[in-house]
VOVEXRO-216707 format. One record per residue (C-alpha): chain; x, y, z. Coordinates in steps of 0.25 Angstrom, whole numbers, plus 5000, padded with zeros to 4 digits. Example, Ala and Ser with C-alpha at 12.3 -4.5 7.8 and 13.67 -1.06 7.14 Angstrom:
<lumlums>
<lumlum><chaine>A</chaine><X>5049</X><Y>4982</Y><Z>5031</Z></lumlum>
<lumlum><chaine>A</chaine><X>5055</X><Y>4996</Y><Z>5029</Z></lumlum>
</lumlums>
This chain:
<lumlums>
<lumlum><chaine>A</chaine><X>5459</X><Y>5061</Y><Z>4983</Z></lumlum>
<lumlum><chaine>A</chaine><X>5452</X><Y>5070</Y><Z>4972</Z></lumlum>
<lumlum><chaine>A</chaine><X>5450</X><Y>5084</Y><Z>4980</Z></lumlum>
<lumlum><chaine>A</chaine><X>5436</X><Y>5084</Y><Z>4974</Z></lumlum>
<lumlum><chaine>A</chaine><X>5432</X><Y>5071</Y><Z>4982</Z></lumlum>
<lumlum><chaine>A</chaine><X>5439</X><Y>5076</Y><Z>4995</Z></lumlum>
<lumlum><chaine>A</chaine><X>5430</X><Y>5090</Y><Z>4996</Z></lumlum>
<lumlum><chaine>A</chaine><X>5418</X><Y>5081</Y><Z>4991</Z></lumlum>
<lumlum><chaine>A</chaine><X>5422</X><Y>5072</Y><Z>5004</Z></lumlum>
<lumlum><chaine>A</chaine><X>5424</X><Y>5084</Y><Z>5013</Z></lumlum>
<lumlum><chaine>A</chaine><X>5411</X><Y>5090</Y><Z>5009</Z></lumlum>
<lumlum><chaine>A</chaine><X>5403</X><Y>5077</Y><Z>5012</Z></lumlum>
<lumlum><chaine>A</chaine><X>5409</X><Y>5076</Y><Z>5025</Z></lumlum>
<lumlum><chaine>A</chaine><X>5405</X><Y>5090</Y><Z>5028</Z></lumlum>
<lumlum><chaine>A</chaine><X>5392</X><Y>5087</Y><Z>5024</Z></lumlum>
<lumlum><chaine>A</chaine><X>5390</X><Y>5075</Y><Z>5032</Z></lumlum>
<lumlum><chaine>A</chaine><X>5396</X><Y>5081</Y><Z>5044</Z></lumlum>
<lumlum><chaine>A</chaine><X>5387</X><Y>5093</Y><Z>5043</Z></lumlum>
<lumlum><chaine>A</chaine><X>5374</X><Y>5084</Y><Z>5041</Z></lumlum>
<lumlum><chaine>A</chaine><X>5378</X><Y>5077</Y><Z>5054</Z></lumlum>
<lumlum><chaine>A</chaine><X>5380</X><Y>5089</Y><Z>5061</Z></lumlum>
<lumlum><chaine>A</chaine><X>5366</X><Y>5094</Y><Z>5058</Z></lumlum>
<lumlum><chaine>A</chaine><X>5360</X><Y>5082</Y><Z>5061</Z></lumlum>
<lumlum><chaine>A</chaine><X>5366</X><Y>5082</Y><Z>5074</Z></lumlum>
<lumlum><chaine>A</chaine><X>5364</X><Y>5097</Y><Z>5079</Z></lumlum>
<lumlum><chaine>A</chaine><X>5351</X><Y>5101</Y><Z>5070</Z></lumlum>
<lumlum><chaine>A</chaine><X>5343</X><Y>5101</Y><Z>5083</Z></lumlum>
<lumlum><chaine>A</chaine><X>5346</X><Y>5106</Y><Z>5097</Z></lumlum>
<lumlum><chaine>A</chaine><X>5339</X><Y>5105</Y><Z>5111</Z></lumlum>
<lumlum><chaine>A</chaine><X>5339</X><Y>5109</Y><Z>5124</Z></lumlum>
<lumlum><chaine>A</chaine><X>5331</X><Y>5111</Y><Z>5137</Z></lumlum>
<lumlum><chaine>A</chaine><X>5330</X><Y>5124</Y><Z>5144</Z></lumlum>
<lumlum><chaine>A</chaine><X>5336</X><Y>5118</Y><Z>5157</Z></lumlum>
<lumlum><chaine>A</chaine><X>5345</X><Y>5105</Y><Z>5161</Z></lumlum>
<lumlum><chaine>A</chaine><X>5335</X><Y>5102</Y><Z>5173</Z></lumlum>
<lumlum><chaine>A</chaine><X>5321</X><Y>5103</Y><Z>5175</Z></lumlum>
<lumlum><chaine>A</chaine><X>5311</X><Y>5099</Y><Z>5187</Z></lumlum>
<lumlum><chaine>A</chaine><X>5299</X><Y>5093</Y><Z>5186</Z></lumlum>
<lumlum><chaine>A</chaine><X>5288</X><Y>5104</Y><Z>5180</Z></lumlum>
<lumlum><chaine>A</chaine><X>5298</X><Y>5111</Y><Z>5173</Z></lumlum>
<lumlum><chaine>A</chaine><X>5296</X><Y>5116</Y><Z>5159</Z></lumlum>
<lumlum><chaine>A</chaine><X>5307</X><Y>5111</Y><Z>5149</Z></lumlum>
<lumlum><chaine>A</chaine><X>5310</X><Y>5119</Y><Z>5137</Z></lumlum>
<lumlum><chaine>A</chaine><X>5317</X><Y>5111</Y><Z>5126</Z></lumlum>
<lumlum><chaine>A</chaine><X>5323</X><Y>5118</Y><Z>5114</Z></lumlum>
<lumlum><chaine>A</chaine><X>5331</X><Y>5116</Y><Z>5102</Z></lumlum>
<lumlum><chaine>A</chaine><X>5335</X><Y>5121</Y><Z>5088</Z></lumlum>
<lumlum><chaine>A</chaine><X>5334</X><Y>5115</Y><Z>5074</Z></lumlum>
<lumlum><chaine>A</chaine><X>5346</X><Y>5120</Y><Z>5065</Z></lumlum>
<lumlum><chaine>A</chaine><X>5339</X><Y>5115</Y><Z>5052</Z></lumlum>
<lumlum><chaine>A</chaine><X>5323</X><Y>5114</Y><Z>5051</Z></lumlum>
<lumlum><chaine>A</chaine><X>5318</X><Y>5101</Y><Z>5044</Z></lumlum>
<lumlum><chaine>A</chaine><X>5304</X><Y>5106</Y><Z>5039</Z></lumlum>
<lumlum><chaine>A</chaine><X>5293</X><Y>5106</Y><Z>5050</Z></lumlum>
<lumlum><chaine>A</chaine><X>5301</X><Y>5095</Y><Z>5058</Z></lumlum>
<lumlum><chaine>A</chaine><X>5297</X><Y>5095</Y><Z>5072</Z></lumlum>
<lumlum><chaine>A</chaine><X>5307</X><Y>5092</Y><Z>5085</Z></lumlum>
<lumlum><chaine>A</chaine><X>5304</X><Y>5081</Y><Z>5093</Z></lumlum>
<lumlum><chaine>A</chaine><X>5307</X><Y>5082</Y><Z>5107</Z></lumlum>
<lumlum><chaine>A</chaine><X>5309</X><Y>5070</Y><Z>5115</Z></lumlum>
<lumlum><chaine>A</chaine><X>5311</X><Y>5068</Y><Z>5131</Z></lumlum>
<lumlum><chaine>A</chaine><X>5317</X><Y>5056</Y><Z>5137</Z></lumlum>
<lumlum><chaine>A</chaine><X>5320</X><Y>5050</Y><Z>5151</Z></lumlum>
<lumlum><chaine>A</chaine><X>5328</X><Y>5038</Y><Z>5151</Z></lumlum>
<lumlum><chaine>A</chaine><X>5325</X><Y>5034</Y><Z>5137</Z></lumlum>
<lumlum><chaine>A</chaine><X>5311</X><Y>5037</Y><Z>5139</Z></lumlum>
<lumlum><chaine>A</chaine><X>5303</X><Y>5047</Y><Z>5132</Z></lumlum>
<lumlum><chaine>A</chaine><X>5297</X><Y>5057</Y><Z>5140</Z></lumlum>
<lumlum><chaine>A</chaine><X>5291</X><Y>5067</Y><Z>5130</Z></lumlum>
<lumlum><chaine>A</chaine><X>5290</X><Y>5070</Y><Z>5115</Z></lumlum>
<lumlum><chaine>A</chaine><X>5287</X><Y>5083</Y><Z>5108</Z></lumlum>
<lumlum><chaine>A</chaine><X>5288</X><Y>5088</Y><Z>5093</Z></lumlum>
<lumlum><chaine>A</chaine><X>5292</X><Y>5102</Y><Z>5093</Z></lumlum>
<lumlum><chaine>A</chaine><X>5290</X><Y>5112</Y><Z>5082</Z></lumlum>
<lumlum><chaine>A</chaine><X>5303</X><Y>5118</Y><Z>5077</Z></lumlum>
<lumlum><chaine>A</chaine><X>5303</X><Y>5134</Y><Z>5075</Z></lumlum>
<lumlum><chaine>A</chaine><X>5308</X><Y>5140</Y><Z>5062</Z></lumlum>
<lumlum><chaine>A</chaine><X>5322</X><Y>5145</Y><Z>5068</Z></lumlum>
<lumlum><chaine>A</chaine><X>5323</X><Y>5130</Y><Z>5072</Z></lumlum>
<lumlum><chaine>A</chaine><X>5321</X><Y>5132</Y><Z>5088</Z></lumlum>
<lumlum><chaine>A</chaine><X>5311</X><Y>5122</Y><Z>5095</Z></lumlum>
<lumlum><chaine>A</chaine><X>5306</X><Y>5121</Y><Z>5109</Z></lumlum>
<lumlum><chaine>A</chaine><X>5297</X><Y>5113</Y><Z>5118</Z></lumlum>
<lumlum><chaine>A</chaine><X>5293</X><Y>5113</Y><Z>5132</Z></lumlum>
<lumlum><chaine>A</chaine><X>5288</X><Y>5102</Y><Z>5142</Z></lumlum>
<lumlum><chaine>A</chaine><X>5285</X><Y>5102</Y><Z>5157</Z></lumlum>
<lumlum><chaine>A</chaine><X>5293</X><Y>5092</Y><Z>5166</Z></lumlum>
<lumlum><chaine>A</chaine><X>5281</X><Y>5084</Y><Z>5172</Z></lumlum>
<lumlum><chaine>A</chaine><X>5272</X><Y>5073</Y><Z>5170</Z></lumlum>
<lumlum><chaine>A</chaine><X>5274</X><Y>5059</Y><Z>5170</Z></lumlum>
<lumlum><chaine>A</chaine><X>5286</X><Y>5058</Y><Z>5162</Z></lumlum>
<lumlum><chaine>A</chaine><X>5293</X><Y>5067</Y><Z>5172</Z></lumlum>
<lumlum><chaine>A</chaine><X>5296</X><Y>5059</Y><Z>5184</Z></lumlum>
<lumlum><chaine>A</chaine><X>5310</X><Y>5055</Y><Z>5182</Z></lumlum>
<lumlum><chaine>A</chaine><X>5322</X><Y>5063</Y><Z>5186</Z></lumlum>
<lumlum><chaine>A</chaine><X>5334</X><Y>5064</Y><Z>5178</Z></lumlum>
<lumlum><chaine>A</chaine><X>5339</X><Y>5067</Y><Z>5163</Z></lumlum>
<lumlum><chaine>A</chaine><X>5328</X><Y>5069</Y><Z>5152</Z></lumlum>
<lumlum><chaine>A</chaine><X>5332</X><Y>5070</Y><Z>5137</Z></lumlum>
<lumlum><chaine>A</chaine><X>5326</X><Y>5078</Y><Z>5127</Z></lumlum>
<lumlum><chaine>A</chaine><X>5329</X><Y>5073</Y><Z>5113</Z></lumlum>
<lumlum><chaine>A</chaine><X>5324</X><Y>5080</Y><Z>5101</Z></lumlum>
<lumlum><chaine>A</chaine><X>5323</X><Y>5076</Y><Z>5086</Z></lumlum>
<lumlum><chaine>A</chaine><X>5322</X><Y>5083</Y><Z>5073</Z></lumlum>
<lumlum><chaine>A</chaine><X>5320</X><Y>5077</Y><Z>5060</Z></lumlum>
<lumlum><chaine>A</chaine><X>5329</X><Y>5065</Y><Z>5058</Z></lumlum>
<lumlum><chaine>A</chaine><X>5343</X><Y>5063</Y><Z>5066</Z></lumlum>
<lumlum><chaine>A</chaine><X>5341</X><Y>5077</Y><Z>5072</Z></lumlum>
<lumlum><chaine>A</chaine><X>5341</X><Y>5076</Y><Z>5087</Z></lumlum>
<lumlum><chaine>A</chaine><X>5347</X><Y>5081</Y><Z>5100</Z></lumlum>
<lumlum><chaine>A</chaine><X>5345</X><Y>5079</Y><Z>5114</Z></lumlum>
<lumlum><chaine>A</chaine><X>5346</X><Y>5087</Y><Z>5128</Z></lumlum>
<lumlum><chaine>A</chaine><X>5343</X><Y>5083</Y><Z>5143</Z></lumlum>
<lumlum><chaine>A</chaine><X>5339</X><Y>5088</Y><Z>5155</Z></lumlum>
<lumlum><chaine>A</chaine><X>5336</X><Y>5083</Y><Z>5170</Z></lumlum>
<lumlum><chaine>A</chaine><X>5322</X><Y>5083</Y><Z>5177</Z></lumlum>
<lumlum><chaine>A</chaine><X>5319</X><Y>5083</Y><Z>5191</Z></lumlum>
<lumlum><chaine>A</chaine><X>5305</X><Y>5078</Y><Z>5195</Z></lumlum>
<lumlum><chaine>A</chaine><X>5298</X><Y>5085</Y><Z>5207</Z></lumlum>
<lumlum><chaine>A</chaine><X>5301</X><Y>5073</Y><Z>5215</Z></lumlum>
<lumlum><chaine>A</chaine><X>5315</X><Y>5074</Y><Z>5216</Z></lumlum>
<lumlum><chaine>A</chaine><X>5315</X><Y>5090</Y><Z>5216</Z></lumlum>
<lumlum><chaine>A</chaine><X>5319</X><Y>5097</Y><Z>5230</Z></lumlum>
<lumlum><chaine>A</chaine><X>5307</X><Y>5105</Y><Z>5233</Z></lumlum>
<lumlum><chaine>A</chaine><X>5307</X><Y>5111</Y><Z>5247</Z></lumlum>
<lumlum><chaine>A</chaine><X>5295</X><Y>5118</Y><Z>5253</Z></lumlum>
<lumlum><chaine>A</chaine><X>5298</X><Y>5123</Y><Z>5268</Z></lumlum>
<lumlum><chaine>A</chaine><X>5301</X><Y>5135</Y><Z>5277</Z></lumlum>
<lumlum><chaine>A</chaine><X>5316</X><Y>5140</Y><Z>5280</Z></lumlum>
<lumlum><chaine>A</chaine><X>5317</X><Y>5145</Y><Z>5293</Z></lumlum>
<lumlum><chaine>A</chaine><X>5326</X><Y>5160</Y><Z>5291</Z></lumlum>
<lumlum><chaine>A</chaine><X>5334</X><Y>5165</Y><Z>5303</Z></lumlum>
<lumlum><chaine>A</chaine><X>5331</X><Y>5178</Y><Z>5305</Z></lumlum>
<lumlum><chaine>A</chaine><X>5338</X><Y>5183</Y><Z>5316</Z></lumlum>
<lumlum><chaine>A</chaine><X>5333</X><Y>5190</Y><Z>5328</Z></lumlum>
<lumlum><chaine>A</chaine><X>5319</X><Y>5188</Y><Z>5322</Z></lumlum>
<lumlum><chaine>A</chaine><X>5320</X><Y>5173</Y><Z>5323</Z></lumlum>
<lumlum><chaine>A</chaine><X>5317</X><Y>5165</Y><Z>5311</Z></lumlum>
<lumlum><chaine>A</chaine><X>5307</X><Y>5166</Y><Z>5299</Z></lumlum>
<lumlum><chaine>A</chaine><X>5303</X><Y>5154</Y><Z>5288</Z></lumlum>
<lumlum><chaine>A</chaine><X>5303</X><Y>5156</Y><Z>5274</Z></lumlum>
<lumlum><chaine>A</chaine><X>5295</X><Y>5146</Y><Z>5266</Z></lumlum>
<lumlum><chaine>A</chaine><X>5301</X><Y>5140</Y><Z>5253</Z></lumlum>
<lumlum><chaine>A</chaine><X>5300</X><Y>5131</Y><Z>5243</Z></lumlum>
<lumlum><chaine>A</chaine><X>5312</X><Y>5126</Y><Z>5235</Z></lumlum>
<lumlum><chaine>A</chaine><X>5314</X><Y>5117</Y><Z>5223</Z></lumlum>
<lumlum><chaine>A</chaine><X>5327</X><Y>5113</Y><Z>5218</Z></lumlum>
<lumlum><chaine>A</chaine><X>5335</X><Y>5115</Y><Z>5230</Z></lumlum>
<lumlum><chaine>A</chaine><X>5336</X><Y>5117</Y><Z>5246</Z></lumlum>
<lumlum><chaine>A</chaine><X>5337</X><Y>5130</Y><Z>5255</Z></lumlum>
<lumlum><chaine>A</chaine><X>5349</X><Y>5130</Y><Z>5264</Z></lumlum>
<lumlum><chaine>A</chaine><X>5347</X><Y>5143</Y><Z>5271</Z></lumlum>
<lumlum><chaine>A</chaine><X>5340</X><Y>5156</Y><Z>5271</Z></lumlum>
<lumlum><chaine>A</chaine><X>5346</X><Y>5168</Y><Z>5278</Z></lumlum>
<lumlum><chaine>A</chaine><X>5342</X><Y>5183</Y><Z>5279</Z></lumlum>
<lumlum><chaine>A</chaine><X>5352</X><Y>5192</Y><Z>5274</Z></lumlum>
<lumlum><chaine>A</chaine><X>5349</X><Y>5206</Y><Z>5279</Z></lumlum>
<lumlum><chaine>A</chaine><X>5360</X><Y>5212</Y><Z>5269</Z></lumlum>
<lumlum><chaine>A</chaine><X>5352</X><Y>5209</Y><Z>5258</Z></lumlum>
<lumlum><chaine>A</chaine><X>5338</X><Y>5210</Y><Z>5264</Z></lumlum>
<lumlum><chaine>A</chaine><X>5334</X><Y>5196</Y><Z>5261</Z></lumlum>
<lumlum><chaine>A</chaine><X>5338</X><Y>5181</Y><Z>5262</Z></lumlum>
<lumlum><chaine>A</chaine><X>5349</X><Y>5172</Y><Z>5257</Z></lumlum>
<lumlum><chaine>A</chaine><X>5345</X><Y>5158</Y><Z>5253</Z></lumlum>
<lumlum><chaine>A</chaine><X>5354</X><Y>5147</Y><Z>5252</Z></lumlum>
<lumlum><chaine>A</chaine><X>5349</X><Y>5135</Y><Z>5244</Z></lumlum>
<lumlum><chaine>A</chaine><X>5356</X><Y>5122</Y><Z>5238</Z></lumlum>
<lumlum><chaine>A</chaine><X>5349</X><Y>5123</Y><Z>5223</Z></lumlum>
<lumlum><chaine>A</chaine><X>5351</X><Y>5107</Y><Z>5218</Z></lumlum>
<lumlum><chaine>A</chaine><X>5342</X><Y>5111</Y><Z>5205</Z></lumlum>
<lumlum><chaine>A</chaine><X>5337</X><Y>5123</Y><Z>5200</Z></lumlum>
<lumlum><chaine>A</chaine><X>5323</X><Y>5127</Y><Z>5207</Z></lumlum>
<lumlum><chaine>A</chaine><X>5315</X><Y>5137</Y><Z>5214</Z></lumlum>
<lumlum><chaine>A</chaine><X>5313</X><Y>5142</Y><Z>5228</Z></lumlum>
<lumlum><chaine>A</chaine><X>5301</X><Y>5149</Y><Z>5233</Z></lumlum>
<lumlum><chaine>A</chaine><X>5302</X><Y>5158</Y><Z>5246</Z></lumlum>
<lumlum><chaine>A</chaine><X>5291</X><Y>5164</Y><Z>5254</Z></lumlum>
<lumlum><chaine>A</chaine><X>5298</X><Y>5176</Y><Z>5260</Z></lumlum>
<lumlum><chaine>A</chaine><X>5291</X><Y>5182</Y><Z>5272</Z></lumlum>
<lumlum><chaine>A</chaine><X>5289</X><Y>5197</Y><Z>5270</Z></lumlum>
<lumlum><chaine>A</chaine><X>5292</X><Y>5199</Y><Z>5287</Z></lumlum>
<lumlum><chaine>A</chaine><X>5307</X><Y>5195</Y><Z>5285</Z></lumlum>
<lumlum><chaine>A</chaine><X>5310</X><Y>5197</Y><Z>5269</Z></lumlum>
<lumlum><chaine>A</chaine><X>5303</X><Y>5206</Y><Z>5259</Z></lumlum>
<lumlum><chaine>A</chaine><X>5307</X><Y>5215</Y><Z>5247</Z></lumlum>
<lumlum><chaine>A</chaine><X>5298</X><Y>5228</Y><Z>5248</Z></lumlum>
<lumlum><chaine>A</chaine><X>5299</X><Y>5241</Y><Z>5240</Z></lumlum>
<lumlum><chaine>A</chaine><X>5300</X><Y>5255</Y><Z>5247</Z></lumlum>
<lumlum><chaine>A</chaine><X>5284</X><Y>5254</Y><Z>5247</Z></lumlum>
<lumlum><chaine>A</chaine><X>5283</X><Y>5242</Y><Z>5252</Z></lumlum>
<lumlum><chaine>A</chaine><X>5278</X><Y>5234</Y><Z>5240</Z></lumlum>
<lumlum><chaine>A</chaine><X>5286</X><Y>5221</Y><Z>5237</Z></lumlum>
<lumlum><chaine>A</chaine><X>5299</X><Y>5222</Y><Z>5230</Z></lumlum>
<lumlum><chaine>A</chaine><X>5307</X><Y>5211</Y><Z>5223</Z></lumlum>
<lumlum><chaine>A</chaine><X>5317</X><Y>5203</Y><Z>5230</Z></lumlum>
<lumlum><chaine>A</chaine><X>5331</X><Y>5202</Y><Z>5224</Z></lumlum>
<lumlum><chaine>A</chaine><X>5335</X><Y>5187</Y><Z>5222</Z></lumlum>
<lumlum><chaine>A</chaine><X>5349</X><Y>5182</Y><Z>5221</Z></lumlum>
<lumlum><chaine>A</chaine><X>5353</X><Y>5167</Y><Z>5218</Z></lumlum>
<lumlum><chaine>A</chaine><X>5368</X><Y>5165</Y><Z>5220</Z></lumlum>
<lumlum><chaine>A</chaine><X>5370</X><Y>5180</Y><Z>5218</Z></lumlum>
<lumlum><chaine>A</chaine><X>5363</X><Y>5181</Y><Z>5205</Z></lumlum>
<lumlum><chaine>A</chaine><X>5350</X><Y>5188</Y><Z>5205</Z></lumlum>
<lumlum><chaine>A</chaine><X>5337</X><Y>5181</Y><Z>5201</Z></lumlum>
<lumlum><chaine>A</chaine><X>5322</X><Y>5181</Y><Z>5200</Z></lumlum>
<lumlum><chaine>A</chaine><X>5310</X><Y>5176</Y><Z>5208</Z></lumlum>
<lumlum><chaine>A</chaine><X>5297</X><Y>5175</Y><Z>5208</Z></lumlum>
<lumlum><chaine>A</chaine><X>5286</X><Y>5180</Y><Z>5217</Z></lumlum>
<lumlum><chaine>A</chaine><X>5273</X><Y>5175</Y><Z>5212</Z></lumlum>
<lumlum><chaine>A</chaine><X>5264</X><Y>5181</Y><Z>5223</Z></lumlum>
<lumlum><chaine>A</chaine><X>5264</X><Y>5192</Y><Z>5234</Z></lumlum>
<lumlum><chaine>A</chaine><X>5260</X><Y>5188</Y><Z>5249</Z></lumlum>
<lumlum><chaine>A</chaine><X>5260</X><Y>5198</Y><Z>5261</Z></lumlum>
<lumlum><chaine>A</chaine><X>5268</X><Y>5189</Y><Z>5271</Z></lumlum>
<lumlum><chaine>A</chaine><X>5279</X><Y>5183</Y><Z>5261</Z></lumlum>
<lumlum><chaine>A</chaine><X>5285</X><Y>5184</Y><Z>5248</Z></lumlum>
<lumlum><chaine>A</chaine><X>5287</X><Y>5171</Y><Z>5238</Z></lumlum>
<lumlum><chaine>A</chaine><X>5298</X><Y>5171</Y><Z>5230</Z></lumlum>
<lumlum><chaine>A</chaine><X>5302</X><Y>5160</Y><Z>5220</Z></lumlum>
<lumlum><chaine>A</chaine><X>5316</X><Y>5159</Y><Z>5216</Z></lumlum>
<lumlum><chaine>A</chaine><X>5322</X><Y>5149</Y><Z>5205</Z></lumlum>
<lumlum><chaine>A</chaine><X>5337</X><Y>5144</Y><Z>5207</Z></lumlum>
<lumlum><chaine>A</chaine><X>5346</X><Y>5137</Y><Z>5200</Z></lumlum>
<lumlum><chaine>A</chaine><X>5353</X><Y>5124</Y><Z>5204</Z></lumlum>
<lumlum><chaine>A</chaine><X>5366</X><Y>5127</Y><Z>5212</Z></lumlum>
<lumlum><chaine>A</chaine><X>5361</X><Y>5140</Y><Z>5217</Z></lumlum>
<lumlum><chaine>A</chaine><X>5364</X><Y>5141</Y><Z>5232</Z></lumlum>
<lumlum><chaine>A</chaine><X>5358</X><Y>5156</Y><Z>5237</Z></lumlum>
<lumlum><chaine>A</chaine><X>5346</X><Y>5165</Y><Z>5235</Z></lumlum>
<lumlum><chaine>A</chaine><X>5346</X><Y>5179</Y><Z>5240</Z></lumlum>
<lumlum><chaine>A</chaine><X>5333</X><Y>5186</Y><Z>5242</Z></lumlum>
<lumlum><chaine>A</chaine><X>5335</X><Y>5200</Y><Z>5242</Z></lumlum>
<lumlum><chaine>A</chaine><X>5323</X><Y>5209</Y><Z>5249</Z></lumlum>
<lumlum><chaine>A</chaine><X>5322</X><Y>5224</Y><Z>5255</Z></lumlum>
<lumlum><chaine>A</chaine><X>5321</X><Y>5219</Y><Z>5270</Z></lumlum>
<lumlum><chaine>A</chaine><X>5322</X><Y>5207</Y><Z>5279</Z></lumlum>
<lumlum><chaine>A</chaine><X>5316</X><Y>5205</Y><Z>5292</Z></lumlum>
<lumlum><chaine>A</chaine><X>5315</X><Y>5217</Y><Z>5300</Z></lumlum>
<lumlum><chaine>A</chaine><X>5326</X><Y>5212</Y><Z>5310</Z></lumlum>
<lumlum><chaine>A</chaine><X>5337</X><Y>5215</Y><Z>5302</Z></lumlum>
<lumlum><chaine>A</chaine><X>5334</X><Y>5229</Y><Z>5302</Z></lumlum>
<lumlum><chaine>A</chaine><X>5335</X><Y>5229</Y><Z>5317</Z></lumlum>
<lumlum><chaine>A</chaine><X>5348</X><Y>5223</Y><Z>5316</Z></lumlum>
<lumlum><chaine>A</chaine><X>5352</X><Y>5235</Y><Z>5307</Z></lumlum>
<lumlum><chaine>A</chaine><X>5347</X><Y>5244</Y><Z>5317</Z></lumlum>
<lumlum><chaine>A</chaine><X>5354</X><Y>5236</Y><Z>5329</Z></lumlum>
<lumlum><chaine>A</chaine><X>5367</X><Y>5237</Y><Z>5320</Z></lumlum>
<lumlum><chaine>A</chaine><X>5365</X><Y>5252</Y><Z>5317</Z></lumlum>
<lumlum><chaine>A</chaine><X>5363</X><Y>5254</Y><Z>5332</Z></lumlum>
<lumlum><chaine>A</chaine><X>5376</X><Y>5247</Y><Z>5337</Z></lumlum>
<lumlum><chaine>A</chaine><X>5382</X><Y>5256</Y><Z>5326</Z></lumlum>
<lumlum><chaine>A</chaine><X>5378</X><Y>5268</Y><Z>5332</Z></lumlum>
<lumlum><chaine>A</chaine><X>5380</X><Y>5264</Y><Z>5346</Z></lumlum>
<lumlum><chaine>A</chaine><X>5395</X><Y>5260</Y><Z>5342</Z></lumlum>
<lumlum><chaine>A</chaine><X>5396</X><Y>5274</Y><Z>5337</Z></lumlum>
<lumlum><chaine>A</chaine><X>5392</X><Y>5282</Y><Z>5348</Z></lumlum>
<lumlum><chaine>A</chaine><X>5403</X><Y>5273</Y><Z>5357</Z></lumlum>
<lumlum><chaine>A</chaine><X>5414</X><Y>5276</Y><Z>5348</Z></lumlum>
<lumlum><chaine>A</chaine><X>5410</X><Y>5292</Y><Z>5349</Z></lumlum>
<lumlum><chaine>A</chaine><X>5410</X><Y>5290</Y><Z>5364</Z></lumlum>
<lumlum><chaine>A</chaine><X>5423</X><Y>5284</Y><Z>5364</Z></lumlum>
<lumlum><chaine>A</chaine><X>5430</X><Y>5295</Y><Z>5355</Z></lumlum>
<lumlum><chaine>A</chaine><X>5424</X><Y>5305</Y><Z>5364</Z></lumlum>
<lumlum><chaine>A</chaine><X>5429</X><Y>5298</Y><Z>5376</Z></lumlum>
<lumlum><chaine>A</chaine><X>5443</X><Y>5297</Y><Z>5368</Z></lumlum>
<lumlum><chaine>A</chaine><X>5444</X><Y>5312</Y><Z>5367</Z></lumlum>
<lumlum><chaine>A</chaine><X>5441</X><Y>5315</Y><Z>5381</Z></lumlum>
</lumlums>
């Protein structure tokens, strides 16, 4: 074979291969999460490698082959595009897998997927949990949890707070009304201080939208699979302070007895 013909064939093959690659990877798409509940905001975004004039991206959302939503999005000069939609309305009733398909120009397409759970199938519990306060009896903590269940709440005097064991079957939210009489976080001047929140020993944030005189309302987000939430304040129920005094008194009495024994031993 003529060497020139060989190089021509290689060149044509490279061009052809490059063209196919460009068509299949010209556009990308992803969502900001892999699972959504009803009412969540879904962010769809992606990138265009090579812009085609003022061509817009067409975004289509499918459930079981049925078109749920469609939109045309302008592409930025850097090739990025994004679109948000709210997972609610008459089309958002069926749980399961949803497909996001994006099309740009001719033959340029990409897909992504996510799971959706309507409110009718979301675990939401609104109840009171009875916490054992030792010699003080018990007290109730009002709570709302979405995406899991509370298995137990115990007082932990070492951290001046609570340990909450949960079963998180999905990402969710826990809202607690903490009675100030039993647990609080205060500064030295008596003003409210922030709680320290740990989820599986990793510090996280919380929301406290309003202040109340008798309790503090904390909103804590958690992820699927999380198991333990620690709420650390500056004091827990007063009875634990009494326990410390009792232990100290016992220690002093024991020291006195030991001292007496030593004196007697010397005699």
